[in-house]
N, C-alpha and C positions, 0 to 999 in steps of 0.2 A: 678131889683127884689126888692120886699118889704120885710120887716122883717118877715111878716107872710107867705111868700113863703118859702118852704122847699125843699131841695134836697132829692131825693129818695135814701136812703142808699143802698149799695150793698155789705156790709160786707167787706171781704178781697178782693173781686173783685175790689172795688174802690181803694184799696191801691196798688195792684200789677197789676191786669188784665187791669184796666182802663188806668193806666200809659202806659202799653205796647200798648194798642189800640191807644192812643193819639200819641204815637211816630211813629207808622206805618200807620197812617190814611192819610197822605199826607198834602198838603198845606191848605186845607179847612176842617174844622170840624164843624159839626152841633150838638149842645147840646140841647136836648129837656127838657123843664122845665114844670112840671105838678103842677097845683094848688090843694092844699088839704084844704078842709074846716075845717079839724081837726087841722090844723097847729096852729091857734091862741091858742087853748087849750093846745097843746103840748108845745108851747113856753111861755105859761102863759101870753099871750097878750090879751087885749080886742078885741072881734070880730069886724073886719072892721076898726081897728085903722090904720091910715096912716103910722105911724112910723116916725123916723127922716128923715129929708129931704136930708141931705148930706150923700154921700157914706162913708166918714170917720167916721161919727157918727154911722152909721149902723154897720160898721165893729167893732167898739169899744164896741157896746152894744149887738150885736147878740150873743147868746150862741153858735151858730154854729161856729163862728169865734174863740171862746175860747176853742173848743173841743181839748182835748189833749190825749196823750198816757201815761198812768200811768204805770211805771215800778218799782213798789215797793209793798211790802206786807202790807203797812199801809196807802194806798192812801185814800183820802177823795173825795167823788164824788161831793162836792159842794165847789165852790170858794166864797170868799167874794163878797157880792153884790156890784154892781157898784154904784157910787154916784148918789143921786137923781137928777132928772132933775130940773133946776131952775124954770121951768114953771110948775104950778100945772095942766095945761091942757094937758101936754104931758104924754104919757104912761110911766110907769116905767118898766124896763126890769130886770129880774133876771139873774145873771151870773151863768152859770152851766157848769161843766166839764162833757163831755160825753165820757166815757172810751171806746176806740176802743178795747183795750186788757189790761189785768192786769197780770203782771208776778211777782211772788215773787223772790227776788234776793238772798235769803239765799241759799248758795252753788250753785248758778247759774253759768253759764259759757258763754263766748262770743267767737264767731268764725267768722273770716272774710273769711273762706274757703267755697266755694260752695259745697253743700252736694254731696258726691260721686265723687268729682273731686279733682285735684291738684290746681285748679285755685282759686285765691283770689278775693273776691268781690271788685268792684270799688265803692268807696264812700258809702259803706254800710257794715253792719255786722249783725250777727244773735245772738239773746239772747235766751239761752236755760235754762229753769227752772230745778230744782233739779230732777224732775220726768222724764226728758228727753222727755216728751210729749208736754208740754206747751212751745211753741216756737214762735218767731216772728222775721222777717227780717226788719231792719230799713234802709231805703234808704234816702240819703241826697244829696243836690244839689252840695256841694263842699267837697273836701277832708278835708278841715279845720273843717267844721261842723261835719263830720263823726268822725274825731280824737277827737274833744272836747267831743262829746257825749260818745265815746268809753271810754275815760279816766274817765269821770264822773261816768258812770255806773260801770266801773271796780273798781273805788275807793269805791263806795257803797258796792259792793260785798266783797272787801277786808276788809272793816270795819266790816261787818257782820261776816265774817270768824274770824277776830281777837276777836270779842266778844265771839264767840263760843269757841275759843281756851282758852280765859281767864277763862271761866266757867269750861271747862274740866280740866285745870291745877289747878284750885282752889281746886277741890275735888279729883284730881288724885295724884298718888304717886310721890315723888320728882324724882324718877328714870325714870318716864314715862311722863315727861313734853313735851308738843308739842312746838317745836321751830317755825315751819312754815308748812303750807299746802295749797294746791290749785290745780286748773286744769292746765293741760299742754296738748299739742298735740304731740303724739308720731309718729315719722316717721319710718316706717318699709320698708326696701328695698326688694320688692317682686322679682325683677329681676335686671339686669344690667341697664335697661332703665326705669323701672317703680318702683314706691314706693307707699305705701298705708299709710293712716293716721287714727289714732284712738285716742280718748280722754282718758286720764288717770288722776287719782287724786293722787298726791304725798303728803306724810306726813313725816316730820322729827320729830320723836317722840322717846324720850329716847335714846336707843342705836342703833336704826334702821332707815333705809330708807324704807318706806312702799309704795307699789304701789297698788292702788285700781282701779276697773272699775267704781265704784260709791262712793261718799263721805261717810265716816263713821259717821252716825248721832247718832246711838244708841251705847251704850257701847259694845254690842255684835258684832257690825259691825267691830270693830278693829281686830277681829280674822279672818275676811274674806279677808285679803289682798292676792292678787294673787302672790305677791313676796315680800320678805323681805331680806335686806342686812345690814350687820354691818357697821356702819358709819365710823369706823376706817379703813375699807377696801374699801371705796368708794372714787373715785376721781371725782371732779366736774371740767368740762372744758368748757369754753365759746368758741364759734366759732368766732374767731377774724375776719376772712375774711368776713363772712356774715355781721358782724356789720359794717365793713368798707363800704360794698356795700350799706347798708341801707341809708347812707348819701345821695347818689344820688337818691335812690328810693324815699325818702321823699321829696327831692327837686323837682323831676318830678311830684309828687303828687300835690304839691302846685302850680306848674307852669302849671298844666293841661296837661302835656306831657305824663303822664302815661296812656297807653292804657290797656284795659281789658286783651288782649292777653299777655302783658308784665308781668302780675302778676303771671304767672305760675312759680312754684318752687322758688319764691322770699320769703324766710323766714329769715328775718334779725335777729330776736331775738331768737337765738337757743343756746342750750347747750347740752353737752353730760354727761352722768353719766357712768363712767367706774367701773365695779365691778370685782369680781374674775373670774379666768379662761379666761381672755381676753374678757369677755362679756361686751357689752356696749349698752346703750339706748340713742337715739337721740330725744330731746324734743324741742318744740318751744312754745313761749308765744306771746301774742298779742302786748305787750307794752315793751319798753325799761326799764321802771320803774319796771315792773314785773321781768325782767331779773336781775336787781340790787338787788331786794328783795331775789331772789333765791340764787344768789351768796353769799350775806351776810349771809343768813340763813344757807347755807351749811357750811360756815366758822365757824359760831357760834356753830352749832350743833356738828361738828367734834371736835372743841376745848373743848366743854363741856364734850364730851364723853372721850376724852383723859385725861382730868382732873379727870374724875370719875374712869376709869379703872387703870390709872397710868402705867401699863405695859402690854405687850402681848408677848406670847411665841409661837414659831412654830417649829415643828419637821423638821429636815433637815438631810442631809448626806454630808460628806466630806471625801474623800479618803477612802471610804468604811465603815466609821464609822457613827453610828446614833447619832446625836447631837440635842441639843435644842438651838435654836437661840432666844434671848430675846431683845426686845426694851423696855427700861425703861425711863420714863419721867425725872427722876432725874439723873441717872447714864449714860445713853446712850445705847451702844450696847454691848452684851456679848454673848459668846458661851460656852456651858458646855456639859459634857458628859451626856447622857440621863439617865443612871442608877445611877452612883455615884454622879451626880450633881456637879462634880468638874469643876471649871471654867478653860477653856482653854485659852481664850483671852478676853480682855475687852477694849473698847475705848469709849471716850466721843463723843457727837454729833459733836463738833467742829473739831474732828480729821478725820471725813469722808471727803475725798477730791474728790471722784468721784466713779462712778460705771458703769457697763455695763452688759448686759444680752443677752441671745440668744433668748428671746421672748417665751421660752417654760418652762424650769425648772431651768436653771443654771444662777447664778449671780456672778459677781466679784465685791467685795467691796474694795476700795482703802483707806487705813487709813494712817495717818502720825504719825510715832513714836514720842512721846513727848520728848524723850531723844536725839536720833541722827538725828531726822527730816527726816528720810528715809521713803519712801512710802512702805507699806506692803500690799500685796494683799491676800484677803481671798475669796476662791471660795466655794460656797455652792450650794446645789441642793434642791429645794422645790417641793412638790406636787402641790401647788397652788402659783406659783411665783408671779402672778399679785396681789394677796391679800397681800402678804408680802411687795411688793414694795409700794403699796398704804398705808399700815400701817406705813412704814418708813416715807413716805411723810407726813402723818397726824401728826405724833409725832414731826417731825422737824418743821412743820408749827406752831404747838401749842407752841413749845419751842420758836420760833422766836416771836410769838405773845405775849408771856409773857415778853420777853426782850424788844421788840420794837413794840408796837401795831400800831404805825404810819406807819411803813414799810409795814405791812400787808394791811392796808387801801390803801396805795399808789399803791399796786399791783392789785387793783380791776380794771379789764379791762372795765367792764360795767360802773363803776363810772366815769372813765376818759371819756368815750364816751358821757355819759349823760351831763357832765359838758361842753364838747366842742361842743355839737350839739345844 
């Protein structure tokens, strides 16, 4: 073919349909090429020019060879012109990018899951724009290429999100600062054998964990969260087993051993968010680096909230009496009468040696007496036991982080995994 010969474009059919046809056509494939007299004008070549003689030169100069997929909101349709030919008699070709599709990456999301199924794509992923309508599937030859592009696009999305957060925090209240936000995939157990997935946008802002169906772009959008939970009463938990399994999953990807059918239910980068009354949400992200960001973001957001509120009290009962149980960042634990406010007992954080609960309303706290070193048990009953236990965990974690920040970092499961993988 000569440079003035042009392939007949078929839109998205050429990207997806044609690939399928080529794979299933058999051992012999006939490709029909049609000459267009308008091609020289389209390629900005002189009519009837022979073009470069070597195939390598033709590939380097032809604008069709340089066609690219622009996945950014600021793309330029023209690339720098190629160097001039040393011979004045040879035609000069202008290098141009021909956009197949352009997707804005602001608040966009990436998914490796096939739409409407539990199966993950092999060597490909889908990029979905903020509006949820503009979308495109990117298919690659190897798992390595797919991972590289997924990381690059994800980094771009995260950078744009960070810029949005900086702007919002600059003009927002000090008590409503955004620590982190981004897309996650929620897994909902429909039955014992089946589960469904849906995308959610999480935000750690001020005192709350907010769950949205779509990103909050306008100020008024922040009031549209479908769920909100107090950060002191939220527990973040990484799925350790699934992370361990991913070591073999990634190895099989790069060795070419991972088959499309093996990708079902393989979600290595998962975490759970446990909230009050035993309720929990299971989420997954596409990259291990995203899991690291979420784990650190939750730690930071909870620490900041504990530092802000300093103490929290809960109504409880013990031996038929209505009491008030308080967790204080400075003094530790205390229990007082609800009406007279008279303190019944008081212990430091370091005196808590253990606990047990019935998973419903009752908890037993084991404290060590500072004088006789004996263990003293305090049994309390709460209406929302899970929230109280999570609050105790948050305050203790914040206290440890104040005393020994290195210890908290060393407990990061995802950080250990990323360093060893």
